[in-house]
Structures are given as C-alpha cells and as structure tokens.
C-alpha positions as CSV (number, residue, x, y, z in Angstrom):
1,M,-1.5,-22.3,-47.6
2,S,-3.9,-19.8,-46.1
3,T,-4.1,-16.3,-47.5
4,D,-5.0,-14.6,-44.2
5,V,-1.6,-14.9,-42.7
6,A,-1.4,-11.2,-42.0
7,A,-4.5,-11.5,-39.8
8,D,-2.6,-13.6,-37.2
9,P,-0.7,-11.2,-34.8
10,L,1.6,-14.0,-33.7
11,K,2.7,-14.7,-37.2
12,C,3.0,-11.0,-38.0
13,A,5.4,-10.7,-35.1
14,A,7.5,-13.5,-36.4
15,E,8.2,-12.3,-39.9
16,C,8.8,-9.1,-41.9
17,A,5.6,-7.6,-43.3
18,Q,7.0,-7.7,-46.8
19,L,7.8,-11.4,-46.6
20,L,4.3,-12.0,-45.4
21,E,2.9,-10.0,-48.3
22,F,5.0,-12.1,-50.7
23,K,3.6,-15.3,-49.2
24,E,0.1,-14.0,-49.6
25,F,0.9,-13.2,-53.2
26,L,2.1,-16.7,-53.9
27,A,-0.9,-18.2,-52.2
28,S,-3.2,-16.1,-54.3
29,T,-1.3,-17.0,-57.5
30,A,-1.5,-20.7,-56.7
31,A,-5.2,-20.5,-56.0
32,S,-6.0,-18.8,-59.3
33,S,-3.5,-20.6,-61.5
34,E,-4.9,-22.5,-64.4
35,L,-2.3,-25.2,-63.4
36,T,-4.4,-26.0,-60.4
37,S,-7.9,-25.2,-61.6
38,G,-7.6,-26.6,-65.1
39,N,-9.1,-23.5,-66.6
40,E,-7.7,-21.6,-69.5
41,L,-5.6,-18.5,-68.7
42,T,-7.9,-15.5,-68.4
43,R,-5.9,-12.9,-66.6
44,N,-6.1,-9.4,-68.1
45,G,-3.0,-7.5,-69.2
46,N,-0.6,-10.5,-69.4
47,C,-0.1,-10.3,-73.2
48,V,0.7,-7.3,-75.3
49,T,-1.1,-8.9,-78.3
50,R,-4.4,-10.9,-78.2
51,S,-5.0,-12.1,-81.8
52,S,-3.2,-13.8,-84.6
53,N,-3.6,-10.6,-86.7
54,D,-1.6,-8.6,-84.1
55,T,1.7,-10.3,-83.8
56,Y,5.1,-10.6,-85.4
57,K,8.0,-13.0,-85.7
58,V,10.6,-12.8,-82.9
59,S,14.2,-13.5,-83.9
60,A,16.9,-14.9,-81.7
61,D,18.3,-11.4,-81.2
62,E,14.9,-10.1,-80.1
63,K,13.9,-13.0,-77.8
64,R,15.4,-11.9,-74.6
65,A,13.8,-8.4,-74.8
66,E,10.4,-9.9,-75.3
67,I,10.8,-12.4,-72.4
68,I,11.9,-9.6,-70.0
69,S,9.1,-7.3,-71.1
70,A,6.4,-10.1,-70.7
71,I,7.7,-11.2,-67.3
72,W,7.9,-7.7,-65.9
73,K,4.4,-6.8,-67.1
74,Q,2.9,-10.0,-65.7
75,L,4.6,-9.6,-62.3
76,A,3.1,-6.1,-62.0
77,A,-0.3,-7.2,-63.3
78,R,-0.5,-10.0,-60.8
79,G,0.4,-7.7,-57.9
80,C,3.8,-9.1,-57.0
81,P,5.3,-7.1,-54.1
82,R,7.9,-4.6,-55.3
83,A,10.7,-6.0,-53.0
84,F,10.5,-9.3,-54.8
85,Q,10.0,-8.3,-58.4
86,L,13.7,-7.9,-59.5
87,K,15.1,-11.2,-58.4
88,L,12.0,-13.0,-59.6
89,L,12.5,-11.3,-63.0
90,H,16.1,-12.4,-63.2
91,A,15.4,-15.9,-62.1
92,A,12.4,-16.3,-64.4
93,T,14.3,-14.8,-67.4
94,A,17.2,-17.3,-66.9
95,Q,14.9,-20.2,-66.6
96,L,12.7,-19.2,-69.6
97,E,15.7,-18.7,-71.9
98,Q,16.7,-22.3,-71.0
99,D,13.2,-23.6,-71.4
100,I,12.6,-22.0,-74.8
101,S,15.8,-23.4,-76.2
102,H,14.2,-26.9,-75.7
103,A,10.7,-25.9,-76.7
104,K,10.9,-26.8,-80.4
105,E,7.1,-26.5,-80.7
106,L,7.4,-22.7,-80.3
107,E,9.6,-22.4,-83.3
108,L,8.1,-21.3,-86.6
109,T,8.2,-24.3,-89.0
110,E,8.3,-22.5,-92.4
111,L,11.9,-21.4,-91.8
112,D,14.9,-23.1,-93.3
113,A,16.5,-25.5,-90.9
114,S,19.9,-23.7,-91.3
115,E,18.4,-20.4,-90.1
116,P,18.3,-19.4,-86.4
117,P,14.9,-20.2,-84.8
118,Q,12.1,-17.6,-84.8
119,Y,9.0,-17.5,-82.7
120,D,5.5,-16.1,-83.0
121,L,5.1,-13.2,-80.4
122,L,1.7,-14.3,-79.2
123,K,2.8,-17.9,-78.7
124,L,6.0,-16.7,-76.9
125,Q,4.0,-14.6,-74.5
126,K,1.6,-17.4,-73.7
127,F,4.6,-19.7,-73.1
128,V,6.1,-17.1,-70.7
129,S,2.9,-16.8,-68.8
130,N,2.6,-20.6,-68.3
131,Q,6.2,-21.0,-67.3
132,L,6.0,-18.1,-64.9
133,D,3.0,-19.8,-63.3
134,K,5.0,-22.9,-62.8
135,L,7.9,-21.0,-61.2
136,L,5.6,-19.3,-58.8
137,L,3.8,-22.5,-58.0
138,K,7.1,-24.2,-57.1
139,L,7.8,-21.4,-54.6
140,T,4.8,-22.6,-52.6
141,D,6.4,-25.9,-51.8
142,N,7.5,-26.3,-48.2
143,A,11.2,-26.6,-49.1
144,A,11.1,-23.4,-51.2
145,M,9.1,-21.5,-48.6
146,E,12.0,-21.6,-46.3
147,K,14.2,-19.7,-48.9
148,L,11.7,-17.1,-50.0
149,Q,13.8,-14.3,-48.4
150,L,16.5,-15.0,-51.1
151,Y,14.1,-13.5,-53.7
152,A,13.9,-10.2,-51.8
153,D,15.9,-7.1,-52.8
154,D,19.2,-6.8,-50.9
155,E,18.5,-5.4,-47.4
156,A,14.8,-5.1,-48.1
157,L,13.6,-7.3,-45.3
158,C,13.8,-6.4,-41.6
159,E,16.4,-8.3,-39.6
160,Q,14.3,-8.0,-36.5
161,P,10.6,-8.6,-37.6
162,M,9.3,-7.8,-34.1
163,C,10.3,-4.2,-34.9
164,C,9.3,-4.2,-38.5
165,T,9.7,-0.7,-40.0
166,C,8.6,-1.5,-43.6
167,A,5.6,0.8,-43.3
168,S,7.8,3.8,-42.3
169,V,10.1,3.7,-45.4
170,P,10.0,7.1,-47.1
171,A,8.1,7.2,-50.4
172,A,10.3,7.4,-53.4
173,P,9.7,9.6,-56.5
174,A,7.0,7.9,-58.6
175,Y,5.1,8.1,-61.9
176,S,1.7,7.5,-63.3
177,A,0.3,7.0,-66.8
178,A,-3.0,7.1,-68.7
179,A,-4.0,6.2,-72.3
180,V,-7.3,6.1,-74.2
181,K,-8.3,4.9,-77.7
182,N,-10.6,7.9,-78.2
183,K,-12.1,8.3,-81.7
184,P,-9.9,6.1,-83.9
185,R,-11.0,2.5,-84.6
186,K,-7.9,1.0,-82.9
187,M,-5.6,2.0,-80.0
188,E,-2.1,2.4,-81.6
189,D,-0.4,4.3,-78.8
190,R,1.9,2.4,-76.4
191,H,4.0,3.5,-73.4
192,V,6.5,2.0,-71.0
193,C,7.4,3.0,-67.5
194,L,10.4,1.3,-66.0
195,E,11.1,2.9,-62.6
196,R,13.8,0.3,-61.8
197,Y,15.3,0.2,-65.3
198,G,19.0,0.0,-64.3
199,A,18.4,-2.8,-61.9
200,M,16.1,-4.7,-64.3
201,Y,18.8,-4.8,-66.9
202,Q,21.6,-5.2,-64.4
203,L,23.4,-2.0,-65.4
204,S,26.1,-1.8,-62.8
205,E,27.1,1.8,-63.5
206,H,23.5,2.9,-64.0
207,S,21.7,0.9,-61.4
208,D,19.4,3.7,-60.3
209,S,18.4,4.7,-63.8
210,R,14.7,5.1,-64.7
211,F,13.3,4.8,-68.2
212,F,10.0,6.1,-69.7
213,G,8.7,6.1,-73.2
214,V,5.7,7.1,-75.3
215,F,5.1,5.6,-78.7
216,D,2.4,6.8,-81.1
217,G,1.9,4.1,-83.7
218,H,0.3,4.5,-87.1
219,S,-0.8,2.0,-89.7
220,G,-1.3,-0.4,-86.9
221,A,0.2,-0.8,-83.4
222,L,2.9,-3.4,-84.1
223,S,5.8,-0.9,-84.5
224,A,4.8,0.7,-81.2
225,C,4.5,-2.7,-79.5
226,Y,7.9,-3.6,-80.8
227,A,9.6,-0.4,-79.7
228,T,8.1,-0.8,-76.2
229,S,9.7,-4.1,-75.5
230,Q,12.9,-3.8,-77.7
231,L,14.1,-0.3,-77.1
232,P,14.8,-0.7,-73.4
233,Q,16.9,-3.8,-74.0
234,L,18.7,-2.3,-77.0
235,L,19.6,0.8,-75.0
236,A,20.7,-1.3,-72.0
237,A,23.1,-3.2,-74.3
238,Q,24.6,0.1,-75.4
239,L,25.0,1.4,-71.9
240,Q,26.9,-1.8,-71.0
241,R,29.6,-1.2,-73.6
242,T,33.0,0.4,-72.7
243,R,33.1,4.1,-73.2
244,L,35.5,5.3,-75.8
245,P,38.6,7.2,-74.5
246,D,37.6,10.5,-76.1
247,E,33.8,10.1,-75.6
248,S,32.2,12.6,-73.3
249,D,29.2,11.7,-71.0
250,V,26.8,13.5,-73.4
251,D,28.3,11.8,-76.5
252,Y,28.1,8.4,-74.7
253,Y,24.4,8.7,-74.0
254,R,23.6,10.3,-77.4
255,N,25.4,7.4,-79.2
256,A,23.7,4.8,-77.0
257,F,20.2,6.2,-77.9
258,E,21.0,6.7,-81.6
259,T,22.3,3.1,-81.9
260,A,19.3,1.7,-80.1
261,F,16.8,3.6,-82.2
262,L,18.5,2.7,-85.5
263,L,18.8,-1.0,-84.5
264,A,15.1,-1.1,-83.5
265,D,14.2,0.4,-86.9
266,E,16.5,-1.9,-88.9
267,R,15.3,-5.1,-87.2
268,F,11.6,-4.1,-87.4
269,A,12.1,-3.3,-91.1
270,R,13.2,-6.9,-91.8
271,K,9.7,-8.0,-90.8
272,R,8.2,-6.1,-93.8
273,I,5.3,-4.9,-91.7
274,T,3.5,-1.8,-92.8
275,S,3.6,0.0,-89.5
276,G,5.5,2.8,-87.8
277,T,5.7,4.8,-84.6
278,T,6.9,8.0,-83.1
279,A,9.0,7.7,-80.0
280,V,10.0,9.9,-77.1
281,C,12.1,8.3,-74.5
282,A,13.5,9.6,-71.2
283,L,16.4,8.2,-69.2
284,I,16.9,9.6,-65.8
285,N,20.2,8.9,-64.1
286,S,19.3,9.4,-60.5
287,D,22.9,9.2,-59.2
288,Q,24.1,12.1,-61.4
289,Q,20.7,13.9,-61.5
290,Q,20.9,13.9,-65.2
291,L,18.0,13.7,-67.7
292,Y,18.5,12.3,-71.3
293,V,15.7,12.5,-73.9
294,A,15.7,11.1,-77.4
295,W,12.9,11.3,-79.9
296,V,11.6,10.7,-83.4
297,G,8.3,12.2,-84.6
298,D,6.0,14.5,-82.7
299,S,5.4,13.0,-79.3
300,K,6.8,15.5,-76.7
301,A,8.4,15.8,-73.3
302,L,7.8,18.8,-71.0
303,L,10.2,19.4,-68.1
304,V,8.6,21.5,-65.3
305,G,9.7,23.4,-62.2
306,K,8.1,26.2,-60.2
307,R,10.0,28.9,-62.0
308,T,10.6,27.2,-65.3
309,Q,9.0,25.0,-68.0
310,L,10.9,23.6,-70.9
311,Q,9.6,21.8,-74.0
312,L,12.5,19.4,-74.7
313,V,11.2,18.2,-78.1
314,K,11.3,19.9,-81.4
315,P,8.9,17.7,-83.5
316,H,10.0,16.2,-86.7
317,K,7.4,17.8,-88.9
318,P,8.0,17.5,-92.7
319,E,7.2,21.2,-93.4
320,T,10.0,22.5,-91.1
321,V,12.9,23.9,-93.1
322,D,15.6,21.4,-92.0
323,E,13.4,18.4,-92.2
324,R,12.0,19.3,-95.6
325,R,15.5,19.8,-96.9
326,R,16.7,16.4,-95.6
327,I,13.6,14.6,-97.0
328,E,14.0,16.2,-100.5
329,L,17.8,15.5,-100.6
330,S,17.0,11.8,-99.8
331,G,14.6,11.6,-102.8
332,G,11.3,12.1,-101.0
333,S,8.8,14.9,-101.3
334,V,6.7,17.0,-98.9
335,I,3.1,17.3,-100.1
336,H,0.1,18.9,-98.5
337,A,-2.6,16.3,-98.2
338,Q,-5.6,15.7,-96.0
339,G,-5.0,19.0,-94.2
340,Q,-1.4,18.4,-93.3
341,W,2.1,18.4,-94.8
342,R,3.1,14.8,-95.4
343,V,6.2,12.8,-96.6
344,N,5.3,11.6,-100.1
345,G,1.7,12.7,-99.3
346,I,1.4,9.8,-96.8
347,L,3.0,10.4,-93.4
348,N,2.8,13.6,-91.3
349,V,6.1,13.1,-89.5
350,G,9.6,13.0,-91.0
351,R,11.1,10.5,-88.6
352,S,9.8,7.3,-87.0
353,I,10.7,3.7,-86.1
354,G,9.2,1.5,-88.8
355,D,7.7,2.7,-92.1
356,Y,10.2,0.7,-94.1
357,S,8.5,1.6,-97.4
358,L,9.2,5.4,-97.0
359,E,13.0,5.7,-97.5
360,A,12.9,9.4,-96.7
361,V,11.5,8.7,-93.2
362,I,14.4,7.9,-90.9
363,A,14.8,6.7,-87.3
364,E,17.8,8.8,-86.4
365,P,16.7,10.5,-83.1
366,D,17.3,14.0,-81.9
367,F,18.8,14.2,-78.4
368,V,18.9,16.5,-75.5
369,D,20.5,16.3,-72.0
370,V,19.6,18.4,-68.9
371,Q,21.3,18.6,-65.6
372,L,18.5,18.2,-63.1
373,T,18.4,20.6,-60.1
374,E,16.2,21.4,-57.1
375,A,14.2,23.7,-59.5
376,H,12.9,20.7,-61.5
377,D,9.8,19.0,-60.1
378,F,8.3,16.7,-62.8
379,L,8.4,15.5,-66.4
380,V,5.3,15.0,-68.7
381,L,5.6,12.7,-71.8
382,G,2.7,12.6,-74.2
383,S,1.6,11.7,-77.7
384,D,0.4,14.5,-80.0
385,G,-3.2,13.6,-79.0
386,L,-2.4,15.6,-75.9
387,W,-0.1,18.4,-77.0
388,D,-2.0,19.4,-80.1
389,H,-5.0,20.3,-78.0
390,V,-4.0,21.1,-74.4
391,P,-1.8,24.2,-73.8
392,E,1.4,23.5,-71.9
393,S,0.4,26.1,-69.3
394,F,-2.7,24.1,-68.5
395,V,-0.7,20.9,-68.1
396,V,1.6,22.6,-65.7
397,D,-1.1,24.3,-63.6
398,T,-3.2,21.1,-63.5
399,V,-0.4,18.9,-62.3
400,Y,0.7,21.3,-59.6
401,E,-2.9,21.9,-58.4
402,C,-3.6,18.1,-58.3
403,L,-0.3,17.4,-56.4
404,A,-1.2,20.0,-53.8
405,E,-4.7,18.4,-53.3
406,A,-4.2,15.6,-50.9
407,T,-7.4,13.8,-52.0
408,T,-6.2,13.5,-55.6
409,K,-4.4,10.3,-56.3
410,L,-1.2,10.4,-58.4
411,E,-2.7,7.9,-60.9
412,D,-5.7,10.2,-61.5
413,I,-3.6,13.2,-62.7
414,P,-2.8,11.8,-66.2
415,K,-6.4,10.8,-66.5
416,L,-7.5,14.4,-66.0
417,L,-5.1,15.6,-68.7
418,V,-6.5,13.0,-71.1
419,E,-10.1,14.2,-70.3
420,A,-8.9,17.8,-70.9
421,A,-7.6,16.8,-74.4
422,K,-10.9,15.1,-75.2
423,E,-12.9,18.1,-74.1
424,R,-10.8,20.2,-76.4
425,D,-11.8,18.1,-79.3
426,S,-8.8,15.8,-79.6
427,Q,-9.8,13.0,-82.0
428,D,-6.6,11.0,-81.7
429,N,-5.3,8.3,-79.4
430,I,-4.1,10.0,-76.2
431,T,-1.2,8.9,-73.9
432,V,0.1,10.8,-70.9
433,V,3.0,9.8,-68.6
434,L,3.8,11.9,-65.5
435,V,7.2,11.4,-63.9
436,L,7.9,13.0,-60.5
437,L,11.5,14.0,-60.1
438,K,11.2,14.3,-56.3
439,T,8.6,13.1,-53.8
440,R,5.1,14.7,-53.8
441,E,5.8,16.1,-50.4
442,Q,9.0,17.8,-51.5
443,I,7.2,19.3,-54.5
444,N,4.4,20.7,-52.3
445,Q,6.9,22.0,-49.7
446,R,8.4,24.2,-52.4
C-alpha cells in the first residue's frame, strides 16, 4: 500500500482525512515492522525498561495495567492518529490478555506450579510490542481495510468526505511535559499524562476525566515505573465501584485515591525491591469541572489563574510537626543527616510508595479537591527538582508569557522551566507537567 495516499486529490475527496491518515499510519507501520523486514525491534520509547537490571515481576493482578500502559505508550510513540487510539487500545488489550494466557514461555519458571503465573516486566513489554505489530499488520489486509472505520472514535469521521471538516475542529485543552536526568547518575523521575483517561479505562460515569502524575523515584526508578503504570488502573478500578449511600462526592474520590495508593504500595512491597517514589496525581473531571489531587512526598501541584495561584500540596517533610509526631509514634526517628532531616537518617520524605524497609514511611496520601471556575487557567505538576529552585511566581509569569507568544510551542514551555531550574543550580532530576484547563486561545483572551 502506498504511503502517499493524501497526495491524490481524487482519493482525498473520497474519504475522510482522518481515515486517510490512519491508512498512512498502517502503511508506515507495516513498512518498518520487524515482522516484514526481519530486523530486531529498534523503535525508541516502546519499553519502559531496557535491561535485565531494571525490571520486576508482574503478578496476575498487575498484568492488565502493564499491558494497557505499554500499548498506549507504543501507539503514541508510533504516531497513531488520535481518533483511532482508543478502540485500538481496547481491541489490542483484549487480544493480548488472551494471547498471554497461552504464552507459557513468558511465565517465570522458578515459581511453584500451584501459584498464579508471574511475568518479567521486560519480557512482557517486548511481547506486547510484537503482538501489537501483528495486530496492526493484519489491518493492512484488503478485507480488514474495508472495516477500518470501525476503529475510529464514535462520530469522529466525516459522513460526507467531500466536505471533510476535520481540520476545522476546535482545539481541545492540552498538556505538555519535560523531564531531564540532570546531575544524578540515573534518571529516576517518571510521569504519566492521560488526556483521555476516562475513555481509556472505560469509566462510564467519568468518561471525560483526565489523569496526570509525577513520580520522583529514589534508590532506583522501579517504584516510579511501577506507580506510573499501576496507579491509573488501580484508581480506575476504585472509580468503577458503587458509591456508598452516605458517601459524598469528595469522600468518594478521596477514598478512591487512598485505596489506589495503598494497594500500589502493598503490591510493590511484596517484590522486596529497595526503591521508593513520591507521587502527585491530578484527576480532572471535565463534566463537573472538578479537580482532585492526591500526593505523598514532596512533588507539588500549582493551580494558576490570572488573579490567583494556589499551591495544592503540603509536602510530607519529616521535620514538620505533624509528620514528625506520626513518624515517632510509629517507632521511627527523625535525624538530621547529609544536610536534611531524614526518617531514620535515611529518607528525606515521610511518605512514599515503596520503601518497604522503612515502616515509619507510609503511602497514605493527602488529598484536596477544587471546584474549577473560569478563573483557573492551568495546572503545573513538578518534582522537587523544579520547586526547590524556581519560585512559583517565576513559573506563573513564564507560562503566561509563553502562552501569549504565538511562536512558542506548548511543548517548549516545560522545557523552559526545566532550564530555569538548572540555571538556578538544581542538581536533581527535574520533571514538569503543564496542564491547560482551557484552550490556549481562551487563556490569552482573558
């Protein structure tokens, strides 16, 4: 199949532009696939982990989350058109769950036969990549090509291609992110941006929800990697449960976040991996214009409007009165070491996901909810590598100035904040996520 379909005006007039784009994507995928070339997979960004030293065992309870995370990242990395990502995700997930149940070679052999199967994360991700290639390749068959429109979002394609209006669809609120290793030997920060979170996890009552998270790992990146893939799934499972009769909206979301954080911590602790991570997660319910933020540790979230700016996070530092009291009552101690107050002289935050060897360090998150209004323009999530060195006023001014400058791309704004942190002598890993709460045009009009 030729990849220059869009260059033929007759063909352009016969099909919706988005469907043509999808056909070009499939043709490009088929041409570059190792299934047709015989070469080893070399795409960048397909796997979270890349070496046998940077992996963990995936249990039956964790498998689905890892599959969804891997497929979604690969569809984005390969340039799959937005209108086709969701149904491809759902189709590929269902197929892969079935395929994996028969792929005995993926199961770890040192386990007792009576135990549920477990998988190595790296092998699982490679299997997902190969099976996704096969699925996309099948869609290039002539019979399948006639049904490609079934993979588009509902009402995404034009009914009258001759009058295709895809290019005139108003831009939706968006996001951008940037992260750098900086001075440390390894990059231990991770982040997740799920603009279509509710639809991804098929949350019928939260279909327009968006999810964003920043995770600052320590003693390795595995806990941050784990939280990135598992927390969205765990939270989705809680949001699918029936609300209790006397449970308010705020309590419902607080309980959902708390259960998700504690389950992630409990399951990761079973792996006995010496790693931990801070976490700040934001769920935006677009229907109700409500923002929910939960966190452990010292990564932060700044909510900004023209007349207001609100730091939503109170960091879990061991030296604060409440946190010190809790740590000491649980048998831990707060000791000044290496220039900072630390739990048992080791960890400079009182709460995290992971760190199973520090009993005084817990994963119970703090939580805040905010009713969004016309006064709110954007949200900035970041690891302490940003906030410890860049004043919040500078972050606010920089974002507004960049949004007003038409030549500045949205994806460049977090990069500028990262550079500002480095210029102010930040030595740490730095991660910044910028989430627009309305379109760029609406923000500038205000």
